[in-house]
N, C-alpha and C positions, 0 to 999 in steps of 0.2 A: 511520405505523408506524415504529418505531425500529430494527427489525432490518435486517440487510443482506440485500437481496433481489436477484435477478438477478445473483448473484455469479458473474462470468464469469472467464475466464483468458486471459492473454496467450499462453500455450502450455498444454500439458497439465498443467504443474505450478504455474505462477504465477497467483495469483488476484487479481481486482479486485472491487469491490463497489458496491452502491447502497443508500443509507440516507437517512433524514431526521432524524438526530440534531440537535436544535435548537441545542445549545450549540456544535457544530462545523460547522454547515451554512454553506456558502459562497454567495456571490451567484451565481444561475443564470447560466451562460455564454450568449453570443449563439448563435443558430441556427448549426449547422455541418453540412456535408454528411455524410449517413449512409452508412456503408460498405455496399456492395452486393456480394454474392458473385458475382452475374452480371457486374458491372463488373470485379471482380478477375480473373475467368476470361478476360475479353476482353483484359485487360492482362497480357501474359505477363511483362514486366519489372517486376514489383511486389515490394516488400519490406514487411515489417511491423516497425514500431519501437515498442517498449514502453519507457516512461520511468518510472524509479523512483528513490527515495531510499533507499539501503541504510542499515540500522541494524546496527551490530556490537557487540552487548552483550557484557559480560564473562562469563566462565565462571560467576561467582557469580550474575549476573543471569539467565542462561539456566537455571541450576539452580533459581532461585526461580520462573521462569516454568513450568518443568516441574512443580514442586510445585503451582503454581496450577492447571494443567490437571488434575492428578490430583485435587486438592481439589474442583474443579467437577464432574468426572465422578462422583466418589463421592457428592457431595451430591445430585445429580440422578439418581435411579435409572433413569429412562427413557433418559438419555444412556448410562449405563454398560451398560444391557441391550441397546441397539440400535446402538451405535457403538463403533468402536475409534479412539481419538484418538492421533494422532501429532504430538508437538511439532514445530514448524517446523525446529528445529535437528537433529532426528533423523529427519526425513522424507526419505528418499533419492530420492523422486520429484520433489523440488523442487530445481531448479538455483539458483533465487534464494531465499535464506532470508528473514530478517526484513527487511521493507522497507515503505515508504510508497509507494503508487502516486502518482506525480506527474501522470501523464496516461495515459489508456487507450491501447491499441494503435492506432497510426495506420498505415493502408495507404497506401503512397506509391510512385510510380514511381521506379525506381532512379536515373534521371537527376536527380531532385529530392532524393534522400535526403541527400546530403552538404550541400547548401545548407540543408536543414531543420535538420540538427544544428548547423551552424555559426551559423545565425541564432539558434537557441535559446541557444547559448553566449554570443553577444555581447549578447543582450537580457537574459539572466539576470544577466550581469555588471553591468548598469546598474541593477538593482533596489536599492532602499534596504534594507539589512539591518536586522533587528529587534535593534537595539543592546542592549536590555535582556536579551536571551536569549543573547548571545554569551558563551561561557566559554573561558578559556585554561587549559590544563593546567599543573600544577607543572613547573618547569624543572629537575627533578632529573636526574641522569645516567641513571637507569633509565628515566624518562619519555622522555628524548631518544632513547633507543634504540628506543622503541616507534613504529612507523610510523604508528599511529593517533593518536599524541599530537600534536594540533595544535588550533588554534582550531575551535570547533564552535558550532552553534546548538543550544541545549538546550530540549527539549520535555518535557512530562510527560503521564502518562496521566490520564484521568478515573477516578473511583472505582467504575466498574462495567464489566462485560463485556457484549458482545452477540454474537449469532450471525449468520453469513452463510450463504447457500445458493447453490448453483450452478443456473443455468437449464438446463444441459445434462446435469448429472450428479446423482446422489443424495447427493453428499458435502455436508457442512456445515463451517463454520469458526468457531472460537472467536476472537473479536477484541477487542482493546483499543482504545478510542477515545482519540485524542490530544486533550488539552485545548488550546484555542486562546484566548489572550488577544487583545486588540484588535490589538496590534502584529504578532503572528504571523499572525493571520487576514488582515490587510491584505497581508502579504508573500505568503502562499499565494494570495490572490485575484489579486495582480499576476502571480504565476507562471502561474496558469491563463490569464490574459489573454494572456500571451506565447505559450503553447501554442496557444490558440484562433486567434490572429492568424496565427501562423507556419504552422499547419496549413492554413489557408485560402489563404495566400499561395503555398504550395507544392503546392496542389491535392491535399492529403491527405484521406483519408476515415477517420473514426473508427469503430472497432468498438464497438458497444454505447454510444452517446452518452449514455444515461441514467446511465452511471457518472460523468459529469461533475457530477452532483448529490450525489456521495458526501460523507459526513463523512470526515475524515482519520483513518485507523485503521491498525493493524498486526495482521495475522493471527498468532495465537500457536500454533494447532494445527489440524489437519485431522481431521474426523470421518468415517471410512469406515464405511458401513452394514454391519451383519452379515447383513442379509437385505433383501428387496425391500419388506417391510412395516415402515414406520417411523412413529413418532408424529407428531402434528400439530406442524408447525414453530413456529407462533405460540405454542403452549403451552410448548415447549422454550425459546423465546427469552425469554418472560416469566419462566420459572424461573431462567434464567441471570442476567437483569438484577436479580432480587430478592436475589441473594447479595451480601453485603458482602465486598469484596475489598480494602479499604483496606490491610490488613496486608501484602498482597503487592505492591501497586502504589505506595504512597506514596513509597517511597525509591528508586524506579527512575527514572533519568535517560535520556532518549532523546537522545543526542548525534549530530547529523548534520552533515556537511560537504561532501557531494558529491551530484551527480545523475548518473545513468547512463541513456543511451539505448541499449537493447539491440536489435540486429538479430536478430529471432527466427528468421530463415532461416540465418544464418551463426554466430550466437552472439557476434558481434563487439560489444564494448562501447565506447561513446564516453563518456568521463568529463568531467564539468563540475564545477569547484570552485564551491561556493556561498559560500565565505568564504576 
């Protein structure tokens, strides 16, 4: 199946997913200890850490993504009839906007949290960067004033969209799959290896470990159901994937340059430069 299933969340707003997209599928990770709610209840001094790569598209790009969401929902009558879609940038329920999930939420004892974050930072710094995907912005005075203007790793979308669904709620998600060439794929796999090893070394427990099999994607909009009776999800997903979206996605660049580990209890964010 190509749709995103068991689409869970790091908190009530931020979503993660599970998919089998062949072009973006990563090497399955080694076994890792599964989060147990009972174990968490026994460990009072536990925090939850969600790791993600923020994407900060321009106003022009977010406008185009909004138009894409409107186009998809109008083309698929069942979506329009049964869901109200909120683009990520306009969804006030989301504290975290456009992003790539770097790693699912890890539950970890407070005493190990700082070491976990510092270990991730030092190991990420040692990874070989995908040199062919690094871009440098123009050095004009206007660009220099822009805090977002710095070297980045540039990614692109695949030419189709897919749906995600929540295992605990009736909401669905319109998602763009990130295209991975061999160099980028290797970089992402090495990053996942860092997280897997560091989680085990610091006795962390992963919520929803099946999410580690995800393709790399970005949620573009959330679909909130209008009623309890909704159409068959697989039928909706097939309809979404059948629509040609080249016109909307071809010219969009996904420029990323940092990774954030967010403490879901305190909302504190630990920033790590990727480049």
